[in-house]
C-alpha positions as CSV (number, residue, x, y, z in Angstrom):
1,M,-70.9,46.1,-9.2
2,Q,-69.4,46.5,-5.9
3,N,-66.8,49.2,-5.5
4,F,-63.2,49.2,-5.2
5,E,-61.7,48.8,-1.4
6,K,-60.0,51.9,-0.4
7,E,-58.2,50.5,2.3
8,I,-57.5,47.4,4.4
9,S,-55.2,46.2,7.0
10,S,-54.3,42.8,8.5
11,N,-53.9,43.3,12.3
12,A,-50.1,41.3,13.3
13,I,-50.8,41.8,17.3
14,R,-51.4,44.1,20.1
15,I,-48.8,45.0,22.2
16,R,-48.1,46.9,25.2
17,W,-46.0,48.2,27.3
18,I,-46.0,47.3,31.1
19,S,-42.5,47.9,33.1
20,V,-39.1,46.7,32.7
21,Q,-39.1,43.7,29.9
22,C,-42.8,43.0,30.7
23,Y,-44.7,43.1,27.7
24,E,-48.5,42.0,27.0
25,I,-48.9,40.7,23.5
26,V,-52.4,39.4,22.0
27,L,-52.3,37.3,19.1
28,P,-55.0,37.4,16.7
29,N,-56.5,35.0,17.9
30,G,-57.2,36.5,21.4
31,K,-54.1,34.5,23.0
32,V,-52.2,36.6,25.4
33,I,-48.2,36.3,25.7
34,V,-46.4,38.1,28.6
35,T,-42.9,38.6,29.0
36,D,-40.7,38.9,32.0
37,P,-43.8,39.5,34.0
38,F,-42.6,42.7,36.5
39,Y,-44.7,45.8,38.2
40,W,-43.5,47.6,41.5
41,D,-46.2,49.6,43.0
42,M,-45.0,53.2,44.4
43,H,-47.4,52.5,47.0
44,H,-45.0,50.2,48.5
45,F,-43.0,53.4,49.6
46,D,-45.8,55.1,51.6
47,N,-44.9,56.0,54.9
48,L,-41.5,54.7,54.9
49,T,-39.1,57.7,55.8
50,D,-35.4,56.9,55.9
51,L,-34.8,54.4,52.8
52,T,-31.6,52.1,52.3
53,S,-29.7,52.9,49.1
54,S,-31.3,50.0,47.6
55,Q,-35.0,51.1,48.1
56,K,-34.0,54.8,47.0
57,M,-33.0,53.1,43.5
58,E,-35.9,50.8,43.8
59,K,-38.3,53.8,44.1
60,K,-36.0,55.9,41.5
61,V,-36.1,53.2,38.6
62,Y,-38.7,50.8,39.2
63,A,-41.7,52.4,41.1
64,Q,-44.5,53.2,39.1
65,S,-48.5,54.0,39.5
66,G,-51.3,53.5,38.0
67,F,-51.5,49.4,37.1
68,S,-51.7,46.4,38.8
69,V,-51.8,42.6,38.1
70,D,-55.6,42.6,38.0
71,D,-54.8,45.1,34.8
72,F,-53.7,42.1,32.6
73,T,-55.9,40.8,30.1
74,G,-54.4,37.3,30.0
75,A,-51.5,35.4,30.3
76,D,-51.7,32.4,28.3
77,Y,-48.0,31.9,28.2
78,I,-46.0,33.9,30.1
79,I,-42.1,33.6,29.2
80,L,-39.4,34.7,31.0
81,N,-35.9,36.0,29.5
82,H,-34.2,35.3,33.1
83,I,-35.9,34.6,36.6
84,H,-34.2,38.2,38.4
85,G,-36.9,39.6,40.6
86,D,-37.3,42.7,38.6
87,H,-38.6,40.1,35.7
88,S,-40.4,37.7,37.6
89,N,-42.5,39.1,40.7
90,L,-45.7,38.7,39.1
91,T,-45.4,34.8,37.8
92,G,-47.4,33.3,40.4
93,E,-50.3,35.8,40.8
94,L,-50.5,35.7,36.9
95,W,-49.8,31.8,36.8
96,N,-52.6,31.8,39.5
97,R,-55.2,34.2,37.5
98,F,-55.1,32.5,34.5
99,Y,-53.2,29.0,34.6
100,G,-51.1,29.6,31.6
101,R,-48.0,27.6,30.6
102,V,-44.7,29.1,32.1
103,L,-41.7,29.2,29.5
104,V,-38.3,29.5,31.5
105,P,-34.9,28.8,30.9
106,G,-34.5,25.0,31.5
107,A,-31.5,25.3,34.6
108,C,-34.3,27.9,36.5
109,A,-37.3,26.1,36.0
110,Y,-37.1,24.1,39.5
111,E,-36.2,27.1,41.4
112,L,-39.0,29.3,39.6
113,A,-41.6,26.9,40.6
114,K,-40.7,26.8,43.9
115,V,-40.1,30.1,44.3
116,Y,-44.0,30.9,43.4
117,D,-45.0,28.3,44.3
118,I,-46.2,27.0,40.9
119,P,-47.0,23.3,40.1
120,F,-44.5,21.8,38.1
121,A,-46.6,20.3,35.4
122,A,-47.1,24.3,34.2
123,I,-43.3,24.8,34.1
124,Y,-42.4,24.2,30.1
125,P,-38.3,24.5,30.1
126,L,-36.0,26.0,27.4
127,Y,-33.1,25.5,25.6
128,P,-31.1,27.8,23.8
129,G,-30.8,26.9,19.9
130,N,-34.6,24.9,19.7
131,T,-37.6,25.8,18.4
132,Y,-41.1,25.0,20.1
133,Y,-44.4,24.6,17.9
134,F,-47.5,25.5,20.4
135,D,-50.5,25.6,19.6
136,D,-50.5,29.6,18.8
137,F,-47.2,30.2,17.6
138,T,-43.4,29.2,17.5
139,L,-41.1,29.8,19.6
140,K,-37.1,29.3,18.4
141,T,-34.6,30.2,21.5
142,Y,-31.0,31.3,21.3
143,P,-28.2,32.2,23.7
144,G,-28.8,35.2,25.8
145,A,-26.1,37.0,28.6
146,H,-27.0,39.2,31.1
147,D,-25.9,42.5,31.0
148,N,-22.6,43.0,32.5
149,R,-22.8,46.7,34.1
150,A,-20.9,46.0,36.8
151,F,-18.1,44.9,35.3
152,R,-18.5,47.9,32.8
153,E,-18.3,50.2,36.0
154,G,-15.5,48.3,37.7
155,R,-17.4,46.5,40.3
156,F,-18.1,43.2,41.1
157,K,-18.8,40.3,43.4
158,R,-17.5,36.7,43.8
159,P,-19.5,34.2,45.1
160,S,-16.6,33.9,48.3
161,E,-18.0,37.7,49.0
162,M,-21.4,37.5,48.9
163,E,-22.7,37.6,52.5
164,N,-25.5,34.3,51.5
165,D,-26.1,32.0,48.9
166,F,-29.0,34.2,48.0
167,S,-27.2,37.5,48.2
168,G,-29.2,39.6,45.3
169,S,-32.1,37.5,45.5
170,E,-34.2,40.4,47.6
171,G,-36.5,42.8,46.6
172,F,-39.8,42.9,44.8
173,G,-41.6,41.3,47.2
174,V,-39.9,38.0,45.6
175,P,-40.0,35.3,48.7
176,C,-36.4,34.8,50.4
177,P,-34.4,32.7,50.4
178,N,-34.2,31.9,46.6
179,L,-31.4,31.8,43.9
180,T,-33.3,34.0,41.3
181,G,-30.0,36.1,42.0
182,P,-27.6,34.1,40.6
183,L,-29.5,32.0,38.6
184,G,-30.8,35.2,36.7
185,S,-27.4,36.4,36.4
186,M,-26.0,33.0,34.7
187,Y,-29.0,31.9,32.5
188,N,-30.8,34.0,29.7
189,I,-32.6,33.1,26.7
190,N,-33.7,35.1,24.1
191,F,-36.2,33.9,21.4
192,I,-38.3,35.0,18.8
193,I,-42.0,34.8,18.3
194,Q,-43.6,33.8,15.5
195,T,-47.2,34.4,14.8
196,K,-49.5,32.0,12.9
197,N,-49.3,34.7,10.2
198,N,-45.8,34.9,10.3
199,F,-44.8,38.2,12.1
200,K,-41.9,37.8,14.0
201,I,-41.2,39.4,17.2
202,D,-37.5,39.3,18.3
203,F,-36.6,39.3,21.8
204,S,-33.0,40.1,22.8
205,A,-32.4,41.4,25.9
206,G,-28.7,42.3,28.0
207,R,-25.5,41.7,26.3
208,D,-23.5,40.3,23.0
209,Y,-25.8,41.7,21.0
210,E,-23.5,40.7,17.9
211,E,-23.6,37.0,18.8
212,H,-27.3,37.4,18.9
213,V,-27.8,38.8,15.4
214,E,-25.8,35.9,13.9
215,H,-27.7,33.5,15.3
216,A,-31.7,35.8,14.2
217,R,-30.4,37.6,11.2
218,R,-32.0,35.3,8.9
219,E,-34.8,35.2,10.6
220,C,-35.6,38.9,9.7
221,P,-38.0,40.2,12.4
222,N,-40.7,42.6,11.9
223,L,-40.4,43.8,15.4
224,M,-37.2,44.0,17.2
225,L,-37.8,43.9,21.4
226,R,-34.3,45.1,22.2
227,H,-32.6,46.2,25.4
228,R,-31.7,49.8,25.6
229,I,-28.5,49.6,27.8
230,R,-27.7,52.9,29.2
231,S,-24.3,53.2,27.9
232,Y,-26.1,52.9,24.0
233,T,-25.7,55.9,22.2
234,P,-29.0,56.6,19.6
235,E,-26.4,55.6,17.1
236,A,-26.0,52.3,18.5
237,F,-29.0,51.4,18.9
238,A,-29.7,52.5,15.6
239,D,-27.0,50.3,14.5
240,Q,-28.6,47.3,16.1
241,I,-32.2,48.1,14.2
242,E,-30.4,47.9,10.7
243,M,-28.3,44.8,11.8
244,M,-31.2,42.7,13.0
245,G,-32.9,43.9,9.9
246,A,-36.5,45.0,11.5
247,Q,-39.3,47.2,10.5
248,L,-39.9,48.0,14.5
249,A,-37.9,48.1,17.5
250,M,-39.2,48.9,20.9
251,P,-37.1,48.8,24.0
252,L,-36.3,46.7,26.8
253,H,-35.6,47.8,30.0
254,H,-35.9,51.3,29.7
255,N,-36.8,52.3,33.0
256,N,-33.0,52.6,33.6
257,A,-33.1,55.8,31.9
258,R,-34.9,57.2,34.8
259,A,-31.3,56.4,37.1
260,S,-30.0,59.7,34.8
261,D,-33.4,61.4,34.3
262,E,-32.4,60.8,30.5
263,D,-35.7,62.0,28.4
264,L,-36.3,58.5,26.2
265,N,-38.5,60.4,23.7
266,E,-35.5,62.6,22.8
267,Y,-33.3,59.6,22.7
268,F,-35.5,57.9,20.1
269,S,-36.1,60.7,18.1
270,K,-32.5,60.9,17.8
271,V,-32.8,57.1,16.7
272,N,-35.5,57.7,14.3
273,N,-33.3,60.7,12.3
274,I,-30.3,58.8,12.2
275,L,-32.1,55.8,10.6
276,K,-33.9,58.4,8.2
277,S,-30.8,60.0,7.5
278,R,-29.2,56.4,6.2
279,G,-32.7,56.1,4.3
280,S,-33.9,53.1,6.4
281,A,-37.5,52.4,6.5
282,A,-37.2,51.0,10.3
283,R,-38.4,53.2,13.0
284,A,-38.0,53.0,16.6
285,F,-41.0,53.9,18.9
286,N,-40.9,54.3,23.1
287,P,-44.3,53.3,24.4
288,E,-46.4,54.7,26.9
289,P,-46.6,52.2,30.0
290,Y,-49.9,50.8,30.1
291,K,-51.0,51.9,26.5
292,W,-52.3,49.6,23.9
293,Y,-51.3,49.9,20.4
294,T,-51.9,48.2,17.2
295,I,-49.5,46.5,14.5
296,N,-50.9,46.0,11.1
297,L,-50.0,45.7,7.8
298,S,-52.0,47.9,6.0
299,I,-53.0,48.5,2.3
300,L,-54.0,52.5,2.1
301,S,-54.8,54.4,-1.1
302,D,-52.6,57.4,-2.2
303,E,-55.8,59.4,-2.9
């Protein structure tokens, strides 16, 4: 007679964080989803001694080492929350390597194709409030809104104050002129990825979190990928995990912590201590860049 199994696991996804809101997600069938494809290599600043204020910010907050577009394992689907350069600058290179489907907010679809020279037929426009049934997963889309830090900090520019139509679109190697700046600020889409085995990943970037919860709460996602806005206290981030009812949470755009030299490992330790004190089983996790993690549902023996 065959012995009892000691343990068993069902693989949900493999996942790794690259930069900003760029995650590489491998589904159980091997197909790969890349969100907000972005990477900015520190070598761009080699031999530059007199940096502009924008370049100083890019170097401190965005520049990284130890990765390149050649290190992606695939990109069968590229999903963009919005098209700012720090969310899209690898889109063209990834498409030219893997020829996947590019899913982007509908109002930005033409501009994205033009900027990165991607055939129009490879672009799949997304609109909030819809459900899209792809061969490898289901995608549900919701309204999103870009972070309004300029307003929170008492500074903003009107269109009439811009030097030209593409002001704010420069940087990160994105071909100019383009309208990724203004279009990225206006058009954002949040979404839930549901795998064939019903593992759900909620992706919510920017502000208006409470509005997103009202749309998505009934979905009960297993994993929440959420924008870690600088002004959020650990209590606020813990509140958002509980509002969504997620079991696990990983951050988006948390590279911004480098602007103030904040220790995110300490931050998320505080988040988890708050969740524990409330009796919640949910946990937040700060991923190491480029490192693969596997999320499983497991049965483990206590003996």
